[in-house]
C-alpha positions as CSV (number, residue, x, y, z in Angstrom):
1,X,-10.6,-10.9,22.0
2,X,-9.0,-10.2,18.6
3,X,-5.5,-10.6,20.1
4,X,-6.5,-13.9,21.7
5,X,-7.8,-15.2,18.4
6,X,-4.6,-14.1,16.6
7,X,-2.5,-15.9,19.1
8,X,-4.6,-19.1,18.9
9,X,-4.3,-19.0,15.1
10,X,-0.6,-18.5,15.2
11,X,-0.1,-21.3,17.6
12,X,-2.4,-23.8,15.8
13,X,0.0,-24.3,12.9
14,X,3.3,-23.3,14.6
15,X,5.1,-26.6,14.3
16,X,4.0,-27.3,10.7
17,X,4.9,-23.7,9.7
18,X,8.3,-24.0,11.4
19,X,9.1,-27.2,9.5
20,X,8.0,-25.8,6.2
21,X,9.9,-22.6,6.6
22,X,13.0,-24.5,7.9
23,X,12.9,-26.6,4.8
24,X,12.8,-23.5,2.6
25,X,15.5,-21.8,4.6
26,X,17.7,-24.9,4.2
27,X,17.1,-25.1,0.5
28,X,18.0,-21.4,0.2
29,X,21.2,-22.0,2.1
30,X,22.2,-25.0,-0.1
31,X,21.5,-23.1,-3.3
32,X,23.4,-20.0,-2.1
33,X,26.3,-22.1,-0.8
34,X,26.6,-23.7,-4.3
35,X,27.5,-20.3,-5.7
36,X,30.8,-20.5,-3.8
37,X,32.3,-17.9,-1.5
38,X,29.0,-17.7,0.5
39,X,29.3,-18.2,4.3
40,X,26.5,-18.8,6.7
41,X,26.5,-16.4,9.6
42,X,25.3,-18.2,12.7
43,X,24.6,-21.8,13.8
44,X,23.3,-24.3,11.2
45,X,20.9,-26.0,13.6
46,X,20.3,-23.7,16.5
47,X,18.5,-21.0,14.5
48,X,15.1,-19.7,13.6
49,X,13.3,-21.6,10.8
50,X,12.4,-18.4,9.0
51,X,15.7,-16.6,9.0
52,X,19.1,-16.9,7.1
53,X,22.0,-14.6,7.2
54,X,24.9,-15.1,4.8
55,X,28.0,-13.1,3.8
56,X,29.5,-13.1,0.3
57,X,33.2,-12.9,-0.5
58,X,34.5,-10.5,-3.1
59,X,31.6,-8.1,-3.3
60,X,31.1,-4.5,-2.1
61,X,28.2,-4.7,0.4
62,X,26.7,-1.4,-0.6
63,X,26.6,-2.2,-4.3
64,X,25.3,-5.7,-3.5
65,X,22.4,-4.4,-1.5
66,X,21.6,-1.7,-4.0
67,X,21.3,-4.3,-6.8
68,X,19.4,-6.9,-4.7
69,X,16.8,-4.4,-3.5
70,X,15.6,-4.1,-7.1
71,X,14.0,-7.5,-6.8
72,X,14.3,-8.7,-3.2
73,X,13.3,-7.3,0.2
74,X,16.5,-8.2,2.0
75,X,18.5,-6.5,4.7
76,X,22.1,-6.2,5.7
77,X,23.4,-7.4,9.0
78,X,21.2,-8.6,11.8
79,X,17.7,-7.4,12.7
80,X,19.0,-5.2,15.4
81,X,21.8,-3.4,13.5
82,X,19.8,-0.3,12.5
83,X,21.9,0.6,9.5
84,X,25.3,0.4,11.2
85,X,27.7,-2.6,11.2
86,X,26.0,-5.3,13.2
87,X,27.4,-5.9,16.6
88,X,25.9,-9.4,16.3
89,X,28.0,-10.2,13.2
90,X,31.0,-8.6,14.8
91,X,30.5,-11.0,17.8
92,X,30.4,-13.9,15.3
93,X,33.9,-12.8,14.2
94,X,33.1,-10.9,10.9
95,X,35.1,-7.9,10.0
96,X,33.5,-4.7,8.7
97,X,33.8,-5.8,5.0
98,X,32.2,-9.2,5.6
99,X,29.5,-7.7,7.7
100,X,28.8,-5.1,5.0
101,X,28.5,-7.9,2.4
102,X,26.0,-9.8,4.6
103,X,22.4,-10.5,3.5
104,X,19.6,-11.3,5.9
105,X,16.7,-13.2,4.4
106,X,13.4,-13.5,6.2
107,X,10.8,-16.0,5.2
108,X,7.1,-15.8,6.1
109,X,3.8,-17.6,5.8
110,X,3.5,-16.9,2.2
111,X,7.1,-17.9,1.2
112,X,7.3,-20.5,-1.5
113,X,9.8,-22.6,-3.4
114,X,9.4,-20.2,-6.3
115,X,10.4,-17.4,-4.0
116,X,13.6,-19.3,-3.0
117,X,14.4,-19.8,-6.7
118,X,13.9,-16.1,-7.5
119,X,16.1,-15.1,-4.5
120,X,18.9,-17.4,-5.5
121,X,18.7,-16.2,-9.1
122,X,18.9,-12.5,-8.0
123,X,21.9,-13.2,-5.8
124,X,23.6,-15.3,-8.5
125,X,23.2,-12.4,-10.9
126,X,24.4,-9.8,-8.4
127,X,27.5,-11.9,-7.5
128,X,28.3,-12.4,-11.2
129,X,28.1,-8.6,-11.8
130,X,29.9,-7.5,-8.6
131,X,32.4,-10.1,-7.6
132,X,36.0,-9.0,-7.9
133,X,38.3,-11.9,-8.8
134,X,40.7,-12.9,-6.0
């Protein structure tokens, strides 16, 4: 009965939640793209509303993730990469370096505009600290 109630609750606001999270995801993408040298990994429209994966030019992926993990719960690669270079990102055409400098953001029920602002600020700071001029 508990599982049935949980499914019913999840389905009750599914569309509204998808629209809200999709709006937050799109705002996150626009703000990250404005930093320059940030590339969206995956399709812009055929994607999950609560997920964004980007790669950042000119940074060492290991150092990027180490710095971001001080303030954000982000991951490298795709959800199924399990710590190794993601076969999903490789299939999208990313080389090892770009895949290593990828960040996967996951949004949830509690995600807010303030969370997006904080994430962008953390990435902006990390990029400023770590980016090697071309």
